[in-house]
C-alpha positions in Angstrom: 118.1 -56.8 122.0 121.6 -56.7 123.6 124.6 -54.9 122.0 128.1 -56.3 122.3 129.6 -54.9 125.4 133.0 -53.3 124.9 135.0 -52.5 128.0 136.4 -49.0 128.1 139.9 -48.4 129.6 140.1 -47.7 133.4 140.8 -44.0 134.0 142.2 -42.2 137.0 138.6 -41.1 137.6 137.5 -44.8 137.7 140.3 -45.6 140.2 139.3 -42.7 142.5 135.7 -43.7 142.3 136.4 -47.4 143.1 138.7 -46.4 145.9 136.0 -44.1 147.5 133.4 -46.8 147.2 135.7 -49.4 148.8 136.3 -46.9 151.7 132.6 -46.3 152.1 132.0 -50.0 152.6 134.4 -49.8 155.6 134.0 -46.3 157.0 131.6 -43.5 157.6 131.2 -40.9 154.8 132.2 -38.0 156.9 135.3 -39.7 158.2 136.8 -40.2 154.7 139.1 -37.5 153.6 140.5 -36.7 150.1 143.9 -37.9 151.4 142.3 -41.3 152.3 140.7 -41.5 148.8 143.9 -40.7 146.9 145.9 -43.0 149.0 143.5 -45.8 148.4 143.4 -45.0 144.7 147.2 -44.6 144.4 146.7 -41.3 142.9 147.6 -37.7 143.6 145.7 -34.7 145.0 146.1 -32.9 141.6 144.4 -35.8 139.9 141.6 -35.7 142.4 140.9 -32.0 142.0 141.4 -32.0 138.2 138.5 -34.5 138.0 136.3 -33.9 141.1 135.1 -31.0 143.2 134.2 -33.1 146.2 133.1 -36.5 147.4 129.6 -36.2 146.1 131.0 -35.4 142.7 132.7 -38.9 142.8 129.4 -40.5 143.5 127.8 -38.6 140.7 130.5 -39.8 138.3 130.1 -43.4 139.4 126.3 -43.3 139.0 126.7 -41.7 135.5 129.3 -44.2 134.4 127.3 -47.2 135.5 124.2 -45.7 133.8 126.1 -45.1 130.6 127.3 -48.7 130.5 123.8 -50.0 131.2 122.2 -47.9 128.6 124.8 -48.9 126.0 124.0 -52.6 126.6 120.9 -52.5 124.5 119.5 -51.2 121.2 116.0 -50.8 122.8 114.7 -47.5 124.0 112.7 -48.5 127.0 112.7 -45.0 128.3 109.7 -44.0 126.3 107.6 -45.4 129.2 104.5 -46.0 127.2 102.0 -48.4 128.6 103.5 -51.1 126.4 107.1 -50.4 127.4 106.6 -49.9 131.1 106.7 -53.6 132.1 109.9 -54.5 130.1 111.5 -51.2 131.3 110.8 -51.9 135.0 112.3 -55.5 134.6 115.3 -54.1 132.7 115.9 -51.3 135.1 115.3 -53.3 138.3 117.5 -56.1 137.2 120.3 -53.6 136.6 119.7 -51.8 139.9 119.6 -55.1 141.8 123.2 -55.9 140.5 124.2 -52.6 142.1 122.2 -53.0 145.4 125.4 -52.8 147.5 126.1 -49.3 146.1 122.4 -48.3 146.5 122.7 -49.4 150.2 125.7 -47.2 150.6 123.7 -44.2 149.1 120.9 -44.9 151.6 123.2 -45.2 154.5 125.0 -41.9 153.8 121.8 -40.1 152.9 122.7 -39.5 149.3 119.8 -41.1 147.4 119.1 -37.7 145.9 122.1 -38.2 143.7 120.4 -41.3 142.2 117.2 -39.3 141.8 119.1 -36.5 140.0 120.4 -39.1 137.5 116.9 -40.4 136.9 115.8 -36.8 136.3 118.7 -36.1 133.9 118.3 -39.2 131.9 114.5 -39.1 131.6 114.5 -35.4 130.5 117.3 -36.1 128.0 115.4 -39.1 126.5 111.8 -37.8 126.7 112.2 -34.0 126.5 111.2 -33.9 122.8 108.3 -36.3 123.1 106.4 -35.4 126.2 105.6 -32.3 128.3 107.6 -31.7 131.5 104.7 -32.6 133.8 104.3 -36.0 132.2 108.0 -36.6 132.5 108.1 -35.6 136.1 105.2 -37.9 136.8 106.8 -40.9 135.1 110.2 -40.3 136.7 108.7 -39.9 140.1 106.7 -43.1 139.8 109.5 -45.3 138.6 112.0 -43.8 141.1 109.7 -44.1 144.1 108.8 -47.7 143.0 112.5 -48.6 142.9 113.2 -47.0 146.3 110.2 -48.8 147.8 111.4 -52.1 146.4 115.0 -51.5 147.7 113.9 -50.4 151.2 111.7 -53.5 151.5 114.6 -55.8 150.9 114.1 -56.7 147.2 111.7 -59.4 148.2 109.9 -59.5 144.8 111.7 -60.2 141.5 111.8 -57.4 139.0 109.2 -59.4 137.0 106.9 -59.6 140.0 107.2 -55.8 140.6 106.4 -55.2 136.9 103.3 -57.4 137.2 102.2 -55.7 140.4 102.2 -52.2 138.8 101.1 -53.0 135.3 97.8 -51.4 134.4 
């Protein structure tokens, strides 16, 4: 069941993140400087360092923000990952990730997929920490994460529904 989506105001952090992602679409990660980012964001160096430690911190912020918006879009708690919830969760997650495939491609290109994996870990442990043991959580996170990466690296040929059907037990 979907919640009403209320847009939050754009912050200087959002402007810096959007500027960095625009630059990543055109240039190599290692060529982009803080000056390039703040110029593109029409922001200042103080604003940058008040909000971020480095370029990876910008990517973490962007991933976290997109995840927060996605999770707030529903009343359902699919992250229980029981046998019954796995199929709708995969569809829900993969539909969301597909919308952000350009960003995921950037993470692959700049060898920063570990930032996405860190977000998976953080969110799953936060949601499941009281209901499952750490081994079970790691097992579930790893399976869903690797399934997504496999789907992405193979060009998103199947629909999220087809992927969910292929892995349902």
